[in-house]
N, C-alpha and C positions, 0 to 999 in steps of 0.2 A: 504494500500500500504506500503511495507516494508520501503520505504525511508522517508515517511512523518514525522516520529517522530524526525528525526535528520537533514534533509536537505530539502531545497526547490530546486528541480532540475532545475526549470526554471531560477532561479537567477544565477546558475553556468555558464550559457551560455551567459549572458550579452547581450541579444538581445532586442533591443528597437523596437517599432512599433507595428505590428499586434499581436493579441492574440496568445498564444502558438499553438492553433489548426491550425492557418494559416501559421505557420512556417515550414521550412524544414531544417533539420540538417543532414549533411553527416558526418559519423564517419569513420575514418581510423581504420580498425579492423585487428590487426596482429594475433589474435588468443590467445593472452595472457590475463591475468586477468585485466590489467589496461585498455586496449582499450575496453574490454568487459563491464566493469563497466561504462565507458563513454557512450557506446551504451545504457545501461540500464538507465542511468541518462537522456539521450536525449529522450528515449522513454517515460519515466515517466513524463517528462516535459510537455507532451501533443503535442509536435511537431511531424510532420511526420519525421521518422528517416530512413535513408538509410545507410547500412554498405557497405564499399568497402574494399576489400582485394587485395593487389597487390601480385601476385605470382612472387617472385623475383629470385627464383632458382628452380632447377629440383625437381619435386615431389618425384621421386624415391630416389634420394640422401638424401632428408630430412625426408623421412618416418621413424618414430620411434625415431627420434632425440629428445633430451630434451634440453630446453633452446635455441631454435631457434625462428624464426618467419617467417611468409609470405611464407610458403611452407608446403607440406606434411600434417602431423597431425594437424598443426596449422591452416591450411585452413579449415579443417574439424571441428576443435573446434570453429572457428569463425562462420561457417555456423550453427552449433548446437546452439550457443548462439543467433544468429539472429532468428532461429526458435523458441527458447524459448521465446524471447521477442516479436515475431510476427512482425518483421520488414523485409524489403527487404534486400537482400544481393547479392552483385555482386563480382565476382573474375575476375581480369583483368591481363592478361599475360604481365609482364614487364621483363621477364627473360633476353632478349637480351640487353635491355637498361641498366639493372642493371649490367650485366656482363661487358659491355663496360665502363659505367660511374663510376662504383664503384670497381668491382673485378679486372679488368685489370689495372686500375689506381693504385689500392693498390699494385699489384705485381710490376708495373713499379717504384713506389716510393721506395719500398724496394731495388730493383736492383740499384737504384740511390743513395743508402746509406742514405735514409731519413726514418723517422718514421711516416707512414701515419695514419690517423684517418678516416677510411671509414664511420663511423656512421655520421660524419658531412657531408661528400660528399653525402651520401644517403639522408639526410634531405634536403640538398640544391638541390638535383636532383629529383629522383622518388617520394620520400615521400611527398614533398611539391609542387614542380613545377607541376608535373603531376596530383597529387590528387587535388590540388587547381583548376586546369583547369577543371577536371572532375566534381568537386562539383559545380562550376559555371555553367557548361553546364547542370547540373541537376536542376538548379534553386534554389540551396540551399542558405540559409541565412548565413551559416557559415560552416567551416570544423572543426570538433573537433577531438583531438587526446588524447592519454593517457600519454603524456609527463608530467613530474613533473616540471612545471614552472608556473609562475603566469603572467597573462596578466592584467595589472592595468591601469585604465584610468588616463592619465596625462594631464597637461595643453596643451601640444602640440599634443596630441593624445595618442593612446594606447602604453604602455611601457611593456617591457619584464623584469620580476623580477625573482629572485631565488625562488624556491619552499619554502613553509613554513617549510617543513621537510628537514633540510640540508642533512640528510643521503640519501635522494632520489632525490636531486636537479639534473636536467639535463640541466641546462641553458648553460653549456659549449658547449654542442652539438648543440645548436640552435642559436649561435651568428650570423650565416649567414642569419637569417630570415630578410627579407626586411620589411620596414614599410608598404608597400602595402599588403604583405602577412599577417603581424600581424593584420591588420585591419579586415581580414576575418577569421583568426584562433581563436580557443577557446581551452583552456586547463583547463577543469573543475576539474582536480585532484590536481592542484598546491597548493591548500590550505588544502589538506587532508593528514593525515599520511597513510603509507602503510597498517598498521593494519586495519584502518578504511575502506580502499578500499576493503580489503578481506572480512570484515564484510558485506559490501554491497553486494558483490558477493554471499556470503553464503545466505543472506536474499532473494536475487533474485533467488536462486536456480540455479545458473550458474555452469556448469560442470567444469569450469576453476578456481573455487574459491581457490583451493589449488595448482594450477599449479605453478611450479617453475618459477622465473623470467627469462627472456631471457638474454643470455650473451651479452656482449658489441658488439662483432663481430659475427653476426649471421651465416656467411658463413664459419667460422672457428670452426667447431664443437668440436674439441679436443684441441684447443689452439695452434695447430702446424701451425704457420704462414708460415714457410718455405715450408711445404707440399703444401699449397695453391699456393705459388709463383712458385714452381716447376711444378705444374700441369698446370698453366697458361702460364708460360714462361720457358719451359724445357731447352732451350738452353742458358738461361741467368744466370745459376748458375755455378760458377767455384771456385776452391780453390785459396788461395793467402797467402800473408805474414801477420803475426802479428808483428807490428813494435812499438817500444817504442817511444812515441810522443816527448820526450825530447832528447834522445840520438840518435835516428835513428837506434838503433840496432834491428836486426831481431831476435825476440824472439821465433818464431814458425810459424806454418802454420794453417790456418783455412779452414773450409769446404765450405765456401761461405759467403759473406757479409750479406746475408739474415738472418743469424743466430744471428746478432748483432745489437744493437741499442745503441745510446749514453747514457751513464750513467750505462750501464749494468756491473755487477760484476761477476755473475755466468756464467760458461760456457767458460771462457777464457782459463782456464787450463794451466797456465804458472806458474811454481813454482820457488823457489829460489830467489825471489825478496825481497828487504828490506821493501817494502810497498805493501799493497794490490793493485791490478791493476783494473782499470775501463776502459771501452771503452770511449775514449775521442773524437773520430772522425772516420769517414769512408771515405776513398778515393776510390770512386766507379770506377773511370777511371783506377786506378792502381790495383784495387781489394785488397787494403790494409786496415787492421783494425788497427787503432792507439789506443794504450793503455797507461795508465800512472796513477800516484797517484790521489787521489780524488781532490786535490787542482786544478788540471788542468780542472776540470769540472766547476769551478766558471765562471759565466757569468755576465757581467756588463750591456750589452744591447743586443737587438735583433732587426733585421730588419724584419718587417712583410709586406706581399704583399697581393694583392687581398682583400683589407680590406672592411669591411661593417660597417655601422653606423646605430644604431636604436635610433631615437630621437635626441635631441640637445646634443652637447658635453658640459658637465658641467664644471664649474670652480672648483668645489669641488675636493678634493683629489681623485685620481684614484688608483685602484688595478687591478692586472691581475693574471689570472691562466694560467699556461703554460702546464699543464697536467690536465686531467679530475679529478683526485683525489688529485691534489695539493691544498694547501691552497692559497687563494688570497694574494698577496704581494704588497706593495706600489710600484708604478711606476710613472714615468713622461713620458708623451706622447709628442713626437716631430714630428710635421707634423699633417696631418688631416686624419680622417677615412672616408671611404665611396667612392663609385664609383670605386672600384677596385684600389684605390691609394696605395702608399707605405707609411709607417711610421716607426718610431723607438720608442721602449719602453726602457727606462732606469730604471734599478732596483735600489732602494735606498740602498739595501744591496745585495751582491752577491747571485745569484740564481744558483742552481745546477741541472744538468740533463735536461737542456733545449736543445731539439733536433730539428734540421731542419725537416720540414714536419709536426710537430705538430702545433696546433693552440694556439695563444695567445688571450685570451678572456678578455676584459677590462670591469670593473665594476665601477660604482659610487654608493657606498653603496650596496644596494641590486639590483640595476638596471643594466641590461646588456646594456652597451654603444655600444658595437660592438667588433671587433677584426679582426684578419687576420692570414694568414699562416706564420709560422716562416721560413724565407728564409736563414738567416745566423745569427750567434751569435758572440759576441766579448767579450774578457775577461775584467775584471774590470781594470780601469785605475789607 
């Protein structure tokens, strides 16, 4: 067996109790290399393995696209992998729910002048809530996914930690995972490097071994967010003024607030200013884009809402990430996390480019403590 020389697949799923042959593992299969390798690991562990793919958007639109997931060619890839592994595979139509819960919300957030992160909404909705329910209905012992995070046993129960490979870590997108969900979820790739995952795929003869990674936002195939917003909310896009945030002077006109996010520098196209201009805020009600020098982007604190907590809140120093690719920075938490409550994070040093609509994810060392959605920001005092 190709995996036996380097890994014990059964240990990766952290399942106690019955022998592997008596276990059932459901794998969320998107059609990419990561989830395909998870399916291979599950099958090689000796457990009965079932692959489930959620069709999240139109087959025709997605056919031939690269870097997508959960539609078109990707569904065919998932089915081919399942056939290769000799496991059952089911495709479930969740297009309507995905459009309502993720795509339409994405468009509405942009029209409200916020910077949405649909991948988190997707994980909190169709990918975990619905898949977990289906896995339990199938009598599974766990639901396994291809996310690069680690599930580590702690004193108070399972904890969510960053991936071993920092370049692949996806913990930012999973802060909304509940403790109940985490008890049932497994992330067998969290301790592996990406190169090692592709090696396993090649050894297993999977057709997706060299397939490119999926992009962050699967339903935006060319990176044109505004195009998606226009297609979903065609009546919600209108031009407006570009206004200097300090002087109030009207500097120009924009094509619609959906083309701008806080912290953006390119695309403002206003010349003749003594300093480079950045988007410092968006007034959706007045359709105004506020711009100014970089110092106006400095944030001292942020109020977060709809918070979630995973495990106990530690006394140890905390850090937070306010963008998926940002470095964690020291913060002080005021208030409590969990149960959808509100809290405030105060940055020990001014943080830049913090935008309402994004998530603030809080860590204690490598452990994900929780987080929430950034509702508003305040300048340093």
